[in-house]
C-alpha positions as CSV (number, residue, x, y, z in Angstrom):
1,X,22.8,-12.4,-39.6
2,X,24.0,-9.5,-37.5
3,X,23.5,-7.0,-40.3
4,X,20.0,-8.3,-41.0
5,X,19.1,-8.1,-37.4
6,X,20.4,-4.5,-37.2
7,X,18.3,-3.5,-40.3
8,X,15.3,-5.2,-38.8
9,X,15.7,-3.4,-35.5
10,X,16.2,0.0,-37.2
11,X,13.1,-0.6,-39.3
12,X,11.1,-1.5,-36.2
13,X,12.3,1.6,-34.4
14,X,11.3,3.8,-37.3
15,X,7.9,2.1,-37.7
16,X,7.2,2.5,-34.0
17,X,8.0,6.2,-33.8
18,X,4.6,7.3,-35.2
19,X,2.7,4.9,-33.0
20,X,4.7,6.1,-30.0
21,X,3.8,9.7,-30.9
22,X,0.2,8.7,-31.3
23,X,0.3,7.0,-27.9
24,X,1.7,10.1,-26.3
25,X,-1.0,12.3,-27.9
26,X,-3.7,9.9,-26.8
27,X,-2.4,10.0,-23.2
28,X,-2.4,13.8,-23.3
29,X,-5.9,13.8,-24.6
30,X,-7.0,11.4,-21.9
31,X,-5.5,13.6,-19.2
32,X,-7.2,16.6,-20.6
33,X,-10.5,14.8,-20.7
34,X,-10.2,13.8,-17.1
35,X,-9.1,17.3,-16.0
36,X,-11.9,19.1,-17.9
37,X,-13.9,19.5,-14.6
38,X,-14.0,23.2,-13.7
39,X,-11.8,24.3,-10.8
40,X,-14.9,26.0,-9.3
41,X,-16.7,22.6,-9.2
42,X,-13.7,21.0,-7.6
43,X,-13.3,23.7,-4.9
44,X,-17.1,23.7,-4.2
45,X,-17.0,19.9,-3.7
46,X,-14.0,20.1,-1.4
47,X,-15.5,23.0,0.6
48,X,-18.9,21.4,0.9
49,X,-17.5,18.1,2.1
50,X,-15.3,20.1,4.6
51,X,-18.3,21.9,6.1
52,X,-20.5,18.7,6.3
53,X,-17.8,16.7,8.0
54,X,-17.0,19.6,10.4
55,X,-20.7,19.9,11.2
56,X,-20.7,16.2,12.2
57,X,-17.6,16.8,14.4
58,X,-19.5,19.5,16.3
59,X,-22.7,17.4,16.6
60,X,-20.7,14.5,18.0
61,X,-19.0,16.8,20.5
62,X,-22.1,18.3,21.9
63,X,-24.3,15.2,21.4
64,X,-22.1,12.1,22.1
65,X,-25.0,9.7,21.3
66,X,-24.5,10.6,17.6
67,X,-21.1,8.8,17.6
68,X,-22.5,5.4,18.6
69,X,-25.8,4.8,16.9
70,X,-27.4,1.4,18.0
71,X,-28.5,0.5,14.4
72,X,-28.3,-3.2,15.2
73,X,-30.2,-3.0,18.5
74,X,-29.4,-1.9,22.0
75,X,-28.2,-5.3,23.1
76,X,-25.7,-5.8,20.3
77,X,-24.5,-2.2,20.8
78,X,-24.0,-2.4,24.6
79,X,-22.9,-6.1,24.9
80,X,-21.1,-6.8,21.7
81,X,-19.9,-3.4,20.5
82,X,-21.9,-3.5,17.3
83,X,-22.9,0.1,16.6
84,X,-22.4,2.7,13.9
85,X,-20.2,5.8,14.1
86,X,-21.5,7.9,11.1
87,X,-18.2,9.8,10.8
88,X,-17.8,11.3,7.4
89,X,-14.1,11.2,7.9
90,X,-14.3,7.4,8.2
91,X,-16.4,7.4,5.0
92,X,-13.8,9.5,3.3
93,X,-11.0,7.1,4.4
94,X,-13.0,4.2,3.0
95,X,-13.3,6.0,-0.3
96,X,-9.5,6.6,-0.4
97,X,-8.7,3.0,0.7
98,X,-10.9,1.5,-2.1
99,X,-13.6,-1.1,-2.1
100,X,-11.6,-4.3,-2.0
101,X,-9.6,-3.3,1.1
102,X,-12.7,-2.1,2.9
103,X,-14.7,-5.3,2.0
104,X,-12.0,-7.5,3.5
105,X,-11.9,-5.3,6.6
106,X,-15.6,-5.8,6.8
107,X,-15.2,-9.6,6.4
108,X,-12.6,-9.5,9.2
109,X,-15.0,-7.5,11.4
110,X,-17.8,-10.0,10.8
111,X,-15.6,-13.0,11.5
112,X,-14.0,-11.5,14.5
113,X,-16.8,-9.7,16.2
114,X,-19.7,-11.7,14.8
115,X,-18.4,-15.2,15.1
116,X,-15.2,-15.5,17.1
117,X,-16.0,-13.0,19.9
118,X,-19.4,-14.6,20.8
119,X,-17.8,-18.0,20.5
120,X,-15.1,-17.2,23.0
121,X,-17.5,-15.5,25.4
122,X,-20.2,-18.2,25.3
123,X,-17.7,-21.0,25.7
124,X,-16.1,-19.4,28.7
125,X,-12.7,-18.9,27.1
126,X,-12.9,-15.1,27.6
127,X,-15.1,-14.6,30.8
128,X,-14.5,-10.9,31.2
129,X,-16.4,-8.0,29.6
130,X,-16.3,-8.2,25.8
131,X,-14.3,-4.9,25.4
132,X,-11.7,-5.9,28.0
133,X,-8.2,-6.5,26.6
134,X,-7.0,-8.9,29.2
135,X,-10.0,-11.3,30.0
136,X,-12.6,-10.3,27.4
137,X,-13.2,-11.6,24.0
138,X,-11.6,-8.5,22.5
139,X,-8.3,-9.5,23.9
140,X,-8.9,-13.1,22.8
141,X,-9.5,-12.4,19.2
142,X,-6.6,-10.0,19.1
143,X,-4.2,-12.9,19.1
144,X,-5.9,-14.3,15.9
145,X,-5.5,-10.9,14.3
146,X,-1.9,-10.8,15.3
147,X,-1.3,-14.2,13.9
148,X,-2.9,-13.3,10.5
149,X,-0.7,-10.1,10.2
150,X,2.5,-11.9,11.0
151,X,1.7,-14.9,8.7
152,X,0.9,-12.9,5.6
153,X,3.6,-10.3,6.2
154,X,6.3,-12.9,6.7
155,X,5.4,-14.9,3.5
156,X,5.0,-11.7,1.5
157,X,8.4,-10.4,2.6
158,X,9.9,-13.8,1.9
159,X,8.5,-13.9,-1.6
160,X,9.8,-10.3,-2.3
161,X,13.2,-11.3,-0.9
162,X,13.3,-14.4,-3.0
163,X,12.5,-12.5,-6.1
164,X,15.2,-9.9,-5.4
165,X,17.8,-12.6,-4.9
166,X,16.7,-14.3,-8.1
167,X,16.9,-11.0,-10.0
168,X,20.4,-10.4,-8.6
169,X,21.5,-13.9,-9.7
170,X,20.2,-13.3,-13.2
171,X,21.9,-9.9,-13.4
172,X,25.3,-11.4,-12.2
173,X,25.0,-14.3,-14.6
174,X,24.2,-12.0,-17.5
175,X,27.0,-9.6,-16.9
176,X,29.6,-12.3,-16.2
177,X,28.7,-14.3,-19.3
178,X,30.3,-11.7,-21.7
179,X,33.7,-10.2,-21.8
180,X,34.2,-6.6,-20.7
181,X,30.5,-5.8,-20.1
182,X,31.4,-2.4,-18.6
183,X,33.4,-1.4,-21.7
184,X,30.5,-2.5,-24.0
185,X,28.0,-0.5,-22.0
186,X,30.2,2.6,-22.1
187,X,30.7,2.2,-25.8
188,X,26.9,2.0,-26.4
189,X,26.4,5.0,-24.3
190,X,28.8,7.0,-26.5
191,X,27.3,5.7,-29.7
192,X,23.8,6.3,-28.6
193,X,23.5,9.8,-27.2
194,X,19.8,9.7,-26.8
195,X,18.3,9.5,-23.3
196,X,18.0,6.4,-21.2
197,X,14.2,6.3,-21.6
198,X,14.4,6.3,-25.4
199,X,17.0,3.5,-25.3
200,X,14.8,1.4,-23.1
201,X,11.7,2.0,-25.2
202,X,13.6,0.9,-28.4
203,X,14.9,-2.1,-26.5
204,X,11.4,-3.2,-25.5
205,X,10.0,-2.6,-29.0
206,X,12.8,-4.7,-30.5
207,X,12.2,-7.5,-28.0
208,X,8.5,-7.5,-28.8
209,X,9.1,-7.8,-32.5
210,X,11.7,-10.5,-32.1
211,X,9.4,-12.4,-29.8
212,X,6.6,-12.2,-32.3
213,X,8.9,-13.6,-35.0
214,X,10.8,-16.2,-33.1
215,X,8.6,-17.1,-30.1
216,X,9.6,-17.2,-26.5
217,X,11.5,-19.8,-24.7
218,X,9.3,-21.9,-22.4
219,X,11.5,-22.0,-19.4
220,X,12.1,-18.2,-19.5
221,X,8.4,-17.6,-19.8
222,X,7.7,-19.7,-16.7
223,X,10.3,-17.9,-14.7
224,X,9.0,-14.5,-15.8
225,X,5.4,-15.6,-15.0
226,X,6.3,-16.2,-11.4
227,X,8.9,-13.5,-10.8
228,X,7.6,-10.6,-12.9
229,X,8.7,-8.3,-15.7
230,X,12.2,-7.6,-14.2
231,X,13.1,-11.3,-14.4
232,X,11.7,-11.5,-17.9
233,X,13.8,-8.6,-19.1
234,X,16.9,-10.1,-17.5
235,X,16.3,-13.5,-19.0
236,X,15.8,-12.0,-22.5
237,X,19.0,-10.0,-22.4
238,X,20.8,-12.9,-24.0
239,X,19.1,-11.9,-27.2
240,X,20.6,-8.4,-27.3
241,X,23.6,-6.5,-26.2
242,X,21.6,-3.6,-24.9
243,X,21.6,-3.7,-21.1
244,X,18.4,-3.1,-19.1
245,X,18.9,-1.4,-15.7
246,X,16.8,-3.1,-13.1
247,X,14.2,-0.9,-11.5
248,X,14.7,1.9,-14.0
249,X,12.9,0.5,-17.0
250,X,10.2,3.2,-17.1
251,X,12.1,6.1,-15.8
252,X,13.7,9.1,-17.5
253,X,17.2,10.3,-16.8
254,X,17.6,12.8,-14.1
255,X,20.3,15.5,-14.3
256,X,22.9,14.7,-11.6
257,X,22.6,18.3,-10.5
258,X,19.1,17.6,-9.2
259,X,20.0,14.4,-7.3
260,X,20.9,14.1,-3.7
261,X,24.7,13.7,-3.3
262,X,25.8,10.4,-2.0
263,X,27.8,11.9,0.9
264,X,24.6,13.5,2.2
265,X,22.7,10.2,2.0
266,X,25.4,8.1,3.7
267,X,26.5,10.8,6.1
268,X,22.9,11.5,7.1
269,X,22.3,7.8,7.7
270,X,25.4,7.6,10.0
271,X,24.5,10.8,11.9
272,X,20.9,9.8,12.4
273,X,21.9,6.4,13.6
274,X,24.2,7.8,16.2
275,X,21.5,10.3,17.2
276,X,19.0,7.5,17.5
277,X,21.3,5.4,19.7
278,X,21.9,8.4,22.1
279,X,18.2,9.3,22.4
280,X,17.0,5.8,22.9
281,X,19.7,5.2,25.6
282,X,18.7,8.4,27.3
283,X,14.9,7.8,27.2
284,X,14.6,4.0,27.6
285,X,18.0,2.9,28.9
286,X,18.4,0.5,25.9
287,X,22.1,-0.3,25.3
288,X,23.5,1.5,22.3
289,X,24.6,-1.7,20.6
290,X,21.1,-3.0,20.7
291,X,19.8,0.1,19.0
292,X,22.5,-0.2,16.4
293,X,21.3,-3.8,15.7
294,X,17.8,-2.5,15.5
295,X,18.7,0.1,12.9
296,X,20.8,-2.5,10.9
297,X,17.8,-4.9,10.9
298,X,15.5,-2.1,9.9
299,X,17.4,-1.3,6.7
300,X,16.8,-4.5,4.8
301,X,13.3,-4.8,6.2
302,X,12.5,-1.3,4.9
303,X,13.8,-2.2,1.5
304,X,11.5,-5.2,1.4
305,X,8.6,-3.2,2.7
306,X,9.1,-0.5,0.0
307,X,9.2,-3.2,-2.7
308,X,6.1,-4.9,-1.4
309,X,4.4,-1.5,-1.3
310,X,5.3,-0.7,-4.9
311,X,4.0,-4.1,-6.1
312,X,0.9,-4.6,-4.0
313,X,0.0,-1.0,-2.7
314,X,0.3,-2.4,0.8
315,X,3.2,-1.7,3.1
316,X,3.5,-4.7,5.5
317,X,4.8,-2.5,8.4
318,X,2.9,-4.4,11.0
319,X,4.5,-7.7,10.1
320,X,7.9,-6.0,9.8
321,X,7.6,-4.7,13.3
322,X,6.6,-8.1,14.6
323,X,9.5,-9.8,12.9
324,X,11.9,-7.4,14.6
325,X,10.2,-8.1,17.9
326,X,10.8,-11.8,17.4
327,X,14.5,-11.2,16.6
328,X,15.0,-9.0,19.6
329,X,13.4,-11.5,22.0
330,X,16.7,-13.4,21.6
331,X,18.9,-10.3,21.7
332,X,17.2,-8.8,24.8
333,X,15.3,-11.6,26.5
334,X,12.9,-10.4,29.1
335,X,13.2,-6.7,28.2
336,X,9.7,-5.6,27.2
337,X,10.6,-2.0,26.7
338,X,13.6,-2.8,24.6
339,X,11.6,-5.2,22.5
340,X,8.9,-2.5,21.8
341,X,11.6,0.1,21.0
342,X,13.4,-2.3,18.6
343,X,10.1,-3.2,16.8
344,X,9.1,0.4,16.6
345,X,12.4,1.4,14.9
346,X,11.9,-1.3,12.3
347,X,8.3,-0.4,11.6
348,X,8.9,3.3,11.6
349,X,11.8,2.8,9.1
350,X,9.6,0.8,6.8
351,X,6.7,3.2,7.1
352,X,8.7,6.3,6.4
353,X,10.6,4.6,3.5
354,X,7.3,3.7,1.9
355,X,5.9,7.2,2.3
356,X,9.0,8.8,1.0
357,X,9.0,6.5,-2.0
358,X,5.5,7.5,-2.9
359,X,6.4,11.2,-2.5
360,X,9.5,10.8,-4.7
361,X,7.6,8.8,-7.4
362,X,4.9,11.5,-7.6
363,X,7.6,14.1,-7.9
364,X,9.3,12.1,-10.6
365,X,6.1,11.9,-12.6
366,X,5.8,15.7,-12.3
367,X,9.5,16.2,-13.2
368,X,10.2,17.6,-9.8
369,X,13.8,17.9,-8.5
370,X,14.6,15.0,-6.0
371,X,17.0,17.3,-4.2
372,X,14.3,20.0,-3.7
373,X,12.0,17.3,-2.5
374,X,14.6,16.0,-0.1
375,X,15.1,19.5,1.3
376,X,11.4,19.9,1.8
377,X,11.2,16.5,3.6
378,X,14.1,17.4,5.9
379,X,12.3,20.7,6.8
380,X,9.0,18.9,7.4
381,X,10.7,16.3,9.6
382,X,12.2,18.9,11.8
383,X,8.9,20.7,12.3
384,X,7.0,17.5,12.7
385,X,9.0,16.7,15.9
386,X,7.4,19.7,17.6
387,X,4.0,19.4,16.0
388,X,3.5,15.7,16.9
389,X,4.8,16.1,20.4
390,X,2.6,19.1,21.0
391,X,-0.4,17.4,19.6
392,X,0.2,14.3,21.8
393,X,0.5,16.5,24.9
394,X,-2.8,18.2,24.0
395,X,-4.6,14.9,23.5
396,X,-3.3,13.4,26.8
397,X,-4.4,16.6,28.6
398,X,-8.0,16.3,27.4
399,X,-8.5,12.6,26.9
400,X,-7.4,9.5,28.8
401,X,-5.2,7.4,26.5
402,X,-6.0,4.6,26.3
403,X,-9.7,5.3,27.0
404,X,-13.2,5.1,25.5
405,X,-12.5,7.9,23.0
406,X,-9.0,6.6,22.0
407,X,-8.6,2.9,22.8
408,X,-5.4,2.7,20.7
409,X,-5.8,-1.0,19.8
410,X,-2.5,-1.1,17.9
411,X,-0.6,-0.4,21.1
412,X,-2.2,-3.4,22.7
413,X,-1.2,-5.5,19.7
414,X,2.5,-4.4,20.2
415,X,2.3,-5.1,23.9
416,X,0.8,-8.5,23.5
417,X,3.4,-9.4,20.9
418,X,6.2,-8.3,23.3
419,X,4.8,-10.4,26.1
420,X,4.3,-13.4,23.9
421,X,7.9,-13.5,22.6
422,X,9.1,-13.1,26.2
423,X,7.3,-16.1,27.5
424,X,3.8,-14.8,28.3
425,X,1.2,-17.6,27.8
426,X,-1.6,-17.5,25.3
427,X,-5.3,-17.2,26.3
428,X,-7.1,-20.6,26.7
429,X,-8.2,-22.4,23.5
430,X,-7.0,-19.7,21.1
431,X,-4.0,-21.8,19.8
432,X,-6.0,-23.9,17.3
433,X,-7.6,-20.8,15.8
434,X,-4.2,-19.1,15.5
435,X,-2.8,-22.2,13.6
436,X,-5.8,-22.4,11.3
437,X,-5.9,-18.7,10.3
438,X,-2.1,-18.5,10.1
439,X,-2.0,-21.4,7.7
440,X,-4.8,-19.9,5.6
441,X,-3.2,-16.5,5.2
442,X,0.2,-18.1,4.7
443,X,-1.1,-20.0,1.8
444,X,-3.1,-17.2,0.1
445,X,-0.1,-15.0,-1.1
446,X,1.6,-18.2,-2.5
447,X,-1.7,-19.2,-4.2
448,X,-1.9,-15.6,-5.7
449,X,1.6,-15.9,-7.0
450,X,1.0,-19.3,-8.6
451,X,-2.5,-18.6,-10.0
452,X,-2.2,-14.9,-10.9
453,X,1.5,-14.4,-11.6
454,X,1.6,-15.7,-15.1
455,X,3.0,-13.0,-17.4
456,X,0.8,-12.2,-20.3
457,X,-2.2,-14.1,-19.0
458,X,-5.4,-12.1,-19.2
459,X,-7.6,-14.7,-17.4
460,X,-7.3,-17.3,-14.7
461,X,-9.5,-20.3,-14.2
462,X,-10.5,-21.5,-10.7
463,X,-13.0,-24.3,-10.1
464,X,-14.2,-24.1,-13.7
465,X,-14.8,-20.4,-13.5
466,X,-12.8,-17.8,-15.5
467,X,-11.8,-14.4,-14.1
468,X,-9.8,-11.6,-15.4
469,X,-6.3,-11.6,-13.8
470,X,-6.4,-7.9,-13.0
471,X,-9.8,-8.3,-11.3
472,X,-8.7,-11.4,-9.4
473,X,-5.6,-9.6,-8.1
474,X,-7.6,-6.6,-7.0
475,X,-10.1,-8.7,-5.1
476,X,-7.7,-11.3,-3.7
477,X,-8.1,-11.7,0.1
478,X,-5.9,-9.2,2.0
479,X,-4.7,-10.6,5.3
480,X,-3.7,-7.2,6.7
481,X,-7.2,-5.7,6.0
482,X,-8.8,-8.9,7.5
483,X,-6.7,-8.5,10.6
484,X,-7.5,-4.8,11.0
485,X,-11.2,-5.7,10.8
486,X,-10.7,-8.1,13.7
487,X,-8.7,-6.0,16.2
488,X,-10.7,-2.8,15.7
489,X,-14.3,-2.6,16.9
490,X,-17.0,-2.8,14.2
491,X,-17.8,1.0,14.3
492,X,-14.2,1.6,13.0
493,X,-14.9,-0.6,10.0
494,X,-18.6,-0.1,9.1
495,X,-18.5,3.5,8.0
496,X,-15.4,3.0,6.0
497,X,-17.0,0.1,4.2
498,X,-20.2,2.2,3.7
499,X,-18.1,5.0,2.1
500,X,-16.4,2.6,-0.3
501,X,-19.6,0.7,-1.2
502,X,-21.6,3.8,-1.8
503,X,-18.9,5.3,-4.0
504,X,-18.6,2.1,-6.0
505,X,-22.4,1.9,-6.4
506,X,-22.8,5.5,-7.5
507,X,-20.0,5.1,-10.0
508,X,-21.7,2.0,-11.5
509,X,-25.0,3.9,-11.7
510,X,-23.5,6.9,-13.4
511,X,-21.6,4.7,-15.9
512,X,-24.6,2.6,-16.7
513,X,-26.8,5.6,-17.3
514,X,-24.1,7.2,-19.5
515,X,-23.7,4.0,-21.5
516,X,-27.5,3.8,-22.1
517,X,-27.6,7.4,-23.2
518,X,-24.7,6.9,-25.6
519,X,-26.2,3.7,-27.0
520,X,-29.4,5.5,-27.7
521,X,-27.6,8.4,-29.5
522,X,-25.0,6.3,-31.4
523,X,-26.8,3.0,-32.0
524,X,-26.7,3.6,-35.7
525,X,-23.2,5.0,-35.9
526,X,-21.1,2.1,-34.8
527,X,-18.3,1.4,-37.2
528,X,-18.2,-2.0,-38.9
529,X,-14.5,-2.4,-37.9
530,X,-15.3,-2.3,-34.2
531,X,-13.8,1.2,-33.7
532,X,-17.1,2.3,-32.1
533,X,-16.7,-0.3,-29.4
534,X,-13.1,0.8,-28.7
535,X,-14.3,4.4,-28.5
536,X,-17.0,3.4,-26.1
537,X,-14.6,1.5,-23.9
538,X,-12.2,4.4,-23.8
539,X,-15.1,6.8,-23.0
540,X,-16.2,4.6,-20.1
541,X,-12.6,4.3,-18.8
542,X,-12.2,8.1,-18.9
543,X,-15.6,8.6,-17.2
544,X,-14.5,6.2,-14.4
545,X,-11.3,8.2,-13.9
546,X,-13.2,11.4,-13.7
547,X,-15.6,10.0,-11.1
548,X,-12.7,8.6,-9.2
549,X,-11.0,12.0,-9.2
550,X,-14.1,13.8,-7.9
551,X,-14.6,11.0,-5.2
552,X,-11.0,11.6,-4.0
553,X,-11.7,15.3,-3.7
554,X,-14.9,14.6,-1.8
555,X,-13.1,12.2,0.5
556,X,-10.3,14.7,1.1
557,X,-12.9,17.3,2.2
558,X,-14.5,14.8,4.6
559,X,-11.1,13.9,6.2
560,X,-9.9,17.5,6.4
561,X,-13.2,18.9,7.8
562,X,-13.6,16.5,10.7
563,X,-9.9,16.6,11.5
564,X,-9.7,20.4,11.5
565,X,-12.9,20.9,13.6
566,X,-11.9,18.2,16.0
567,X,-8.5,19.8,16.5
568,X,-10.0,23.2,17.3
569,X,-12.4,21.5,19.7
570,X,-9.4,19.9,21.3
571,X,-7.7,23.3,21.6
572,X,-10.7,24.9,23.2
573,X,-11.0,22.1,25.8
574,X,-7.3,22.1,26.6
575,X,-7.1,25.8,27.2
576,X,-10.5,26.0,29.0
577,X,-9.6,23.3,31.6
């Protein structure tokens, strides 16, 4: 049986080599098709967007009315903060964020500022001005936004943590179920000198062939459906002696010369922790052991945040910071400043870990050296200390912060959370709404896992209607986006939603026209075996990728233009006053 299995695996590997080569050539062809836009066209698009966005920044500076257009009427604009800021930078951010995220931000804005805010004001629960943080409806609905962020973030982090623990359990069980697993792994490495990537590709092809012949075990399929491909690979390791390294299934080997040495990683962690303790003690008079606890808590939370970012494209940093604030309400009761600092350390750690992960992943796809990237990140971190501090001093010299121009709502969220966990009472009648929205956005991630987490399922049925799993996952309600729509004023959300909606609409129009043109030209040339349909589908996918690439270039120009012009306006005001 063993010899037959080996022959079957060897044959499968040989048969798959041409298909793998064809797949690589198809991928190269797809990349070339997407990149066939001329560099001159890309640069003109970027430059044109830069100039348009910069022009708006100048108009908004000299004519402030442009930054708050009362498109919904004067009363709604003045009393309920419903106006439009036609910022092209906001539109560009919406394009980059994507349509689903912007739509759920818009839903949150409508619910918060179109339903809950008038309700709290008219019922007398928030008697102050609408825009007032303390007594107005803006401060009232802020608590609902905060509850939604905490609820979804906690359950998302809990699910990621549970998955990691289960994967760890499967790995330990697998490696302890055989004698001398380390020796076996070393022997296989010596017998198979090819790279890790090729070994793993052969392993997956062997597993796919064996699954097709023998079928999958039902219990393992269910576990994989809920916990993802890592658990599936671990569960199926019992069918082969080839080990799969968790988290590195789709990566190539990196020469150790280009990796960051371990002594730098751990030494840097220790040195930066000590430096953090000293600085926080000097600036905020927070005891050093409390800062040490904050750093220790930030490490596992950052790992969970990075995992959530990699799986969902959303880093739940807001929830991570709030979890840390809850913990430190017991460590430092009554210390608002210490609570804010501890939460900030946890959130900053998760945020930076997510950013660095995305940078390193991009570099890995481009075959860049991790050590070179690490060196660049260290240099950038040093310079950013002076750049950010200088920019903050410039802004505070020109604008009041918080103020009409920069209300910094996130700072108010942090302050209210610190007050709440240290005994500050909630506004009147907000508690039932907190419970209702928290329960809703606690249940939604679990429902997504149950309904959309089935491995290999292309469709999902809800209420008698069938949806593609990928589409349902993309459009599944986002609690973080919903909460952002609530605690920011509508003008923050509207232009972002407009940018995303217009881009999606233009994309569909271009694709529809291209499909009609191609159908008219090739209506008589469709192959009987359906290859014509496959080619049309591939052409449409490539066209969408090309449009998406140009949209990102346009959005980048919008963001860079307004940001650059606004910064020079800031400099002129700072040095002229």
